[in-house]
C-alpha positions as CSV (number, residue, x, y, z in Angstrom):
1,M,123.2,157.8,85.8
2,G,120.1,157.0,88.0
3,L,116.3,157.7,88.8
4,S,115.4,160.5,90.9
5,I,113.2,159.8,93.8
6,R,109.8,160.9,92.0
7,A,111.2,158.9,88.8
8,Y,111.7,155.6,90.8
9,A,108.4,156.4,92.5
10,K,106.5,156.5,89.9
11,Q,108.5,153.7,88.1
12,K,107.9,151.6,90.7
13,G,103.8,152.2,91.5
14,V,104.8,153.7,94.9
15,S,104.9,157.2,96.7
16,D,107.7,159.5,97.1
17,T,107.4,159.4,100.5
18,A,108.0,155.3,100.4
19,V,111.1,156.1,98.9
20,H,112.1,158.8,101.0
21,K,111.7,156.3,104.2
22,A,113.2,153.0,102.7
23,I,116.1,155.3,101.6
24,K,116.2,156.4,105.3
25,S,116.1,153.4,106.6
26,G,118.9,151.5,104.2
27,R,116.3,149.0,102.2
28,I,117.6,150.3,99.3
29,P,120.4,151.6,97.8
30,V,121.0,155.7,97.3
31,E,124.3,156.3,94.0
32,A,126.8,158.8,94.6
33,D,125.7,161.5,93.1
34,G,122.0,161.0,95.0
35,T,120.0,159.3,92.3
36,I,118.6,155.5,92.3
37,D,119.4,152.8,90.0
38,P,116.5,151.0,89.3
39,A,117.9,147.6,89.1
40,K,119.6,147.4,92.3
41,A,116.7,149.6,94.0
42,N,114.4,146.9,92.9
43,V,116.6,143.7,94.1
44,A,117.0,145.6,97.3
45,W,113.3,146.3,97.5
46,E,112.4,143.3,97.0
47,R,115.0,141.7,99.7
48,N,114.5,144.0,102.8
49,T,110.7,144.8,102.5
50,S,108.2,142.6,104.4
51,P,106.2,140.9,101.9
52,A,102.7,141.9,103.7
53,Q,103.7,145.7,103.7
54,Q,104.3,145.1,99.4
55,R,101.6,146.1,97.5
56,K,100.7,143.8,94.9
57,P,100.4,145.2,91.2
58,E,96.7,145.1,89.7
59,P,96.3,142.8,87.3
60,V,96.4,144.0,84.1
61,N,94.5,141.3,82.3
62,P,91.8,140.5,84.4
63,V,90.7,137.3,81.9
64,P,92.6,134.1,83.2
65,T,95.2,132.7,81.0
66,P,94.5,128.9,79.9
67,T,97.0,126.5,81.4
68,P,99.1,124.7,79.1
69,V,98.8,120.7,79.2
70,H,102.3,120.1,80.5
71,P,103.2,122.7,82.4
72,Q,107.1,123.4,83.2
73,P,107.8,124.1,86.4
74,I,109.3,127.7,86.6
75,R,112.4,128.1,88.1
76,Q,112.9,130.5,91.5
77,P,116.2,132.1,91.4
78,S,118.2,131.3,94.2
79,Q,119.1,133.4,97.1
80,R,122.7,133.5,95.6
81,S,122.1,135.1,92.3
82,T,119.6,137.8,94.3
83,E,123.2,138.3,96.0
84,Q,125.1,138.6,92.8
85,D,122.3,140.8,91.3
86,A,122.2,142.9,94.0
87,G,125.6,144.4,93.6
88,P,128.8,144.5,96.1
89,S,126.5,146.9,98.6
90,M,123.8,144.1,99.5
91,A,125.8,141.1,99.2
92,G,126.3,139.3,102.7
93,M,123.4,140.8,104.3
94,P,119.9,138.4,104.8
95,N,116.7,139.3,103.0
96,Y,113.8,140.5,105.2
97,Q,111.8,137.2,105.8
98,M,115.5,135.5,106.1
99,S,116.3,137.7,109.7
100,R,112.8,138.1,110.0
101,A,112.4,134.0,110.7
102,V,115.7,134.1,112.9
103,R,114.5,137.0,114.9
104,E,111.5,135.0,115.6
105,T,112.9,131.6,116.2
106,Y,115.3,133.8,118.5
107,N,112.3,134.9,120.3
108,A,110.6,131.6,120.7
109,K,113.5,130.1,122.0
110,L,113.9,133.2,125.0
111,T,110.0,132.9,125.6
112,R,110.4,128.9,126.4
113,L,113.8,129.9,128.3
114,D,112.2,131.9,130.5
115,Y,109.0,129.8,131.0
116,E,111.0,126.8,132.2
117,E,113.0,129.4,134.1
118,R,110.0,130.2,135.9
119,T,108.4,126.5,136.2
120,G,111.7,125.6,138.5
121,K,113.5,123.6,135.0
122,L,116.2,125.7,134.5
123,L,118.2,127.2,137.5
124,N,120.8,129.9,137.1
125,A,123.9,129.1,136.0
126,E,126.0,131.5,138.9
127,D,123.8,130.4,141.7
128,V,124.8,126.4,140.8
129,A,128.7,127.1,140.8
130,K,128.2,129.2,144.1
131,E,126.3,126.2,145.8
132,A,128.6,123.8,144.3
133,F,131.6,125.4,145.7
134,A,130.6,126.0,148.7
135,L,129.3,122.3,149.3
136,A,132.1,121.5,148.4
137,R,134.6,123.6,150.3
138,R,132.5,122.1,153.7
139,V,133.2,118.7,152.4
140,R,136.8,119.8,152.4
141,D,136.9,121.2,156.2
142,R,134.8,118.3,157.3
143,L,137.2,115.6,155.8
144,L,140.6,118.0,156.7
145,N,139.1,118.0,160.7
146,I,139.0,114.3,160.7
147,P,143.3,114.0,161.1
148,S,143.3,116.5,164.1
149,R,140.1,114.9,166.4
150,M,141.0,111.4,165.9
151,A,145.0,111.6,166.2
152,S,145.1,111.2,169.5
153,V,142.6,108.6,170.2
154,L,144.1,106.4,167.0
155,A,147.6,106.8,169.0
156,S,146.8,104.6,171.6
157,E,145.0,101.7,169.7
158,T,147.0,98.9,168.3
159,D,143.9,96.8,166.4
160,S,143.8,97.4,162.8
161,K,140.3,96.6,162.4
162,T,139.5,98.8,165.6
163,I,141.1,102.1,163.7
164,E,139.9,101.1,160.7
165,A,136.4,100.9,161.9
166,M,136.7,104.5,164.0
167,L,138.2,105.8,160.7
168,S,134.8,104.8,159.0
169,Q,132.5,106.1,162.0
170,E,133.9,109.4,161.4
171,L,133.4,109.7,157.9
172,R,130.2,108.8,157.9
173,I,129.7,111.3,160.8
174,A,131.4,114.1,158.7
175,L,129.6,113.1,155.6
176,E,125.9,112.8,157.3
177,E,126.2,116.6,159.0
178,L,126.8,117.7,155.0
179,A,123.5,115.7,154.6
180,E,121.5,117.8,157.0
Protein backbone atom coordinates (compact mmCIF):
# COMPACT_ATOMS: atom_id res chain seq x y z
CA MET A 1 0.00 0.00 0.00
CA GLY A 2 1.40 3.35 -1.05
CA LEU A 3 1.07 6.92 0.12
CA SER A 4 -1.38 9.55 -1.00
CA ILE A 5 -0.12 12.45 -3.09
CA ARG A 6 -0.22 14.80 -0.10
CA ALA A 7 1.57 12.33 2.17
CA TYR A 8 4.26 11.70 -0.42
CA ALA A 9 4.69 15.45 -1.04
CA LYS A 10 5.08 16.04 2.70
CA GLN A 11 7.59 13.18 3.00
CA LYS A 12 9.54 14.46 -0.04
CA GLY A 13 9.44 18.06 1.17
CA VAL A 14 7.77 19.43 -1.95
CA SER A 15 4.35 20.83 -2.75
CA ASP A 16 1.35 18.77 -3.84
CA THR A 17 1.47 20.61 -7.16
CA ALA A 18 5.04 19.42 -7.78
CA VAL A 19 3.96 15.81 -7.21
CA HIS A 20 0.93 16.26 -9.49
CA LYS A 21 3.19 17.68 -12.24
CA ALA A 22 5.65 14.82 -11.82
CA ILE A 23 2.86 12.26 -12.16
CA LYS A 24 1.32 14.04 -15.15
CA SER A 25 4.66 14.27 -16.97
CA GLY A 26 5.46 10.62 -16.21
CA ARG A 27 8.49 11.34 -14.05
CA ILE A 28 7.17 9.20 -11.19
CA PRO A 29 5.01 6.09 -11.36
CA VAL A 30 1.61 5.69 -9.70
CA GLU A 31 0.30 2.38 -8.42
CA ALA A 32 -2.88 0.86 -9.83
CA ASP A 33 -4.91 2.06 -6.85
CA GLY A 34 -3.74 5.65 -7.34
CA THR A 35 -1.26 5.69 -4.47
CA ILE A 36 2.46 6.29 -4.70
CA ASP A 37 5.12 3.74 -3.70
CA PRO A 38 7.72 5.99 -2.04
CA ALA A 39 10.71 3.76 -2.88
CA LYS A 40 9.90 3.60 -6.60
CA ALA A 41 8.85 7.24 -6.73
CA ASN A 42 12.04 8.47 -5.03
CA VAL A 43 14.25 6.57 -7.47
CA ALA A 44 12.20 7.79 -10.44
CA TRP A 45 12.19 11.36 -9.07
CA GLU A 46 15.99 11.43 -8.83
CA ARG A 47 16.38 9.85 -12.25
CA ASN A 48 13.94 11.97 -14.20
CA THR A 49 14.22 15.41 -12.61
CA SER A 50 16.81 17.96 -13.62
CA PRO A 51 19.38 18.43 -10.86
CA ALA A 52 19.06 22.18 -11.34
CA GLN A 53 15.36 21.97 -10.48
CA GLN A 54 15.68 19.70 -7.47
CA ARG A 55 15.60 21.28 -4.05
CA LYS A 56 18.61 20.65 -1.91
CA PRO A 57 17.67 19.57 1.62
CA GLU A 58 18.61 21.96 4.39
CA PRO A 59 21.58 20.65 6.35
CA VAL A 60 20.41 19.32 9.70
CA ASN A 61 23.75 19.93 11.41
CA PRO A 62 25.36 23.17 10.22
CA VAL A 63 28.58 22.30 12.10
CA PRO A 64 31.05 20.67 9.69
CA THR A 65 32.01 17.13 10.52
CA PRO A 66 35.71 16.35 10.82
CA THR A 67 37.17 14.34 7.97
CA PRO A 68 38.83 11.05 8.84
CA VAL A 69 42.59 10.70 8.47
CA HIS A 70 42.23 7.93 5.84
CA PRO A 71 38.99 8.64 4.03
CA GLN A 72 37.41 5.70 2.28
CA PRO A 73 36.26 6.38 -1.28
CA ILE A 74 32.52 6.66 -1.53
CA ARG A 75 31.11 4.16 -3.97
CA GLN A 76 28.45 5.59 -6.22
CA PRO A 77 25.64 3.21 -7.06
CA SER A 78 25.89 2.12 -10.65
CA GLN A 79 23.20 3.01 -13.11
CA ARG A 80 22.37 -0.64 -13.50
CA SER A 81 21.51 -0.99 -9.83
CA THR A 82 19.37 2.15 -10.04
CA GLU A 83 17.43 0.65 -12.94
CA GLN A 84 16.96 -2.58 -11.02
CA ASP A 85 15.75 -0.68 -7.94
CA ALA A 86 13.27 1.26 -10.04
CA GLY A 87 11.32 -1.87 -10.88
CA PRO A 88 10.06 -3.15 -14.19
CA SER A 89 8.24 0.06 -15.14
CA MET A 90 11.46 2.14 -15.15
CA ALA A 91 13.88 -0.44 -16.59
CA GLY A 92 15.39 0.55 -19.90
CA MET A 93 14.57 4.25 -19.54
CA PRO A 94 17.56 6.62 -19.54
CA ASN A 95 17.87 9.06 -16.68
CA TYR A 96 17.45 12.80 -17.09
CA GLN A 97 21.15 13.62 -17.29
CA MET A 98 21.78 11.01 -19.98
CA SER A 99 18.75 12.13 -21.98
CA ARG A 100 19.84 15.74 -21.78
CA ALA A 101 23.42 14.88 -22.80
CA VAL A 102 22.13 12.95 -25.82
CA ARG A 103 19.83 15.81 -26.79
CA GLU A 104 22.60 18.41 -26.45
CA THR A 105 25.00 16.29 -28.51
CA TYR A 106 22.37 15.86 -31.21
CA ASN A 107 21.63 19.61 -31.26
CA ALA A 108 25.35 20.40 -31.48
CA LYS A 109 25.75 18.06 -34.45
CA LEU A 110 22.72 19.60 -36.18
CA THR A 111 24.09 23.09 -35.61
CA ARG A 112 27.47 22.04 -37.03
CA LEU A 113 25.83 20.51 -40.11
CA ASP A 114 23.74 23.63 -40.63
CA TYR A 115 26.84 25.82 -40.35
CA GLU A 116 28.83 23.68 -42.80
CA GLU A 117 25.93 23.67 -45.26
CA ARG A 118 25.60 27.46 -45.11
CA THR A 119 29.34 27.98 -45.59
CA GLY A 120 29.31 25.73 -48.64
CA LYS A 121 31.26 22.82 -47.20
CA LEU A 122 28.25 20.51 -47.48
CA LEU A 123 25.93 19.94 -50.41
CA ASN A 124 22.51 18.38 -50.66
CA ALA A 125 22.96 14.69 -51.53
CA GLU A 126 19.94 14.66 -53.85
CA ASP A 127 21.27 17.62 -55.85
CA VAL A 128 24.68 16.01 -56.19
CA ALA A 129 23.13 12.71 -57.31
CA LYS A 130 20.97 14.48 -59.94
CA GLU A 131 23.96 16.42 -61.30
CA ALA A 132 26.13 13.29 -61.43
CA PHE A 133 23.38 11.40 -63.26
CA ALA A 134 22.91 14.22 -65.79
CA LEU A 135 26.67 14.44 -66.42
CA ALA A 136 26.99 10.67 -66.86
CA ARG A 137 24.09 10.73 -69.34
CA ARG A 138 25.72 13.53 -71.37
CA VAL A 139 29.04 11.64 -71.45
CA ARG A 140 27.27 8.48 -72.60
CA ASP A 141 25.34 10.31 -75.32
CA ARG A 142 28.45 12.09 -76.66
CA LEU A 143 30.46 8.88 -76.77
CA LEU A 144 27.68 6.86 -78.39
CA ASN A 145 27.32 9.51 -81.13
CA ILE A 146 30.92 9.07 -82.29
CA PRO A 147 30.39 5.82 -84.28
CA SER A 148 27.47 7.24 -86.26
CA ARG A 149 29.41 10.43 -87.10
CA MET A 150 32.67 8.68 -87.95
CA ALA A 151 31.43 5.53 -89.73
CA SER A 152 31.50 6.93 -93.27
CA VAL A 153 34.85 8.71 -92.77
CA LEU A 154 36.54 5.68 -91.26
CA ALA A 155 35.17 3.34 -93.94
CA SER A 156 37.25 5.11 -96.58
CA GLU A 157 40.47 4.96 -94.53
CA THR A 158 42.88 2.02 -94.74
CA ASP A 159 45.75 3.25 -92.56
CA SER A 160 45.32 2.12 -88.95
CA LYS A 161 47.38 5.02 -87.54
CA THR A 162 45.15 7.54 -89.31
CA ILE A 163 42.01 5.78 -88.00
CA GLU A 164 43.42 5.80 -84.47
CA ALA A 165 44.31 9.50 -84.71
CA MET A 166 40.84 10.38 -86.04
CA LEU A 167 39.10 8.41 -83.25
CA SER A 168 41.33 9.98 -80.59
CA GLN A 169 40.57 13.43 -81.94
CA GLU A 170 36.78 12.79 -81.92
CA LEU A 171 36.92 11.41 -78.35
CA ARG A 172 38.94 14.44 -77.21
CA ILE A 173 36.47 16.83 -78.87
CA ALA A 174 33.47 15.06 -77.29
CA LEU A 175 35.05 15.12 -73.82
CA GLU A 176 36.21 18.74 -74.12
CA GLU A 177 32.65 19.81 -74.96
CA LEU A 178 31.52 18.23 -71.69
CA ALA A 179 34.20 20.05 -69.69
CA GLU A 180 32.75 23.44 -70.60
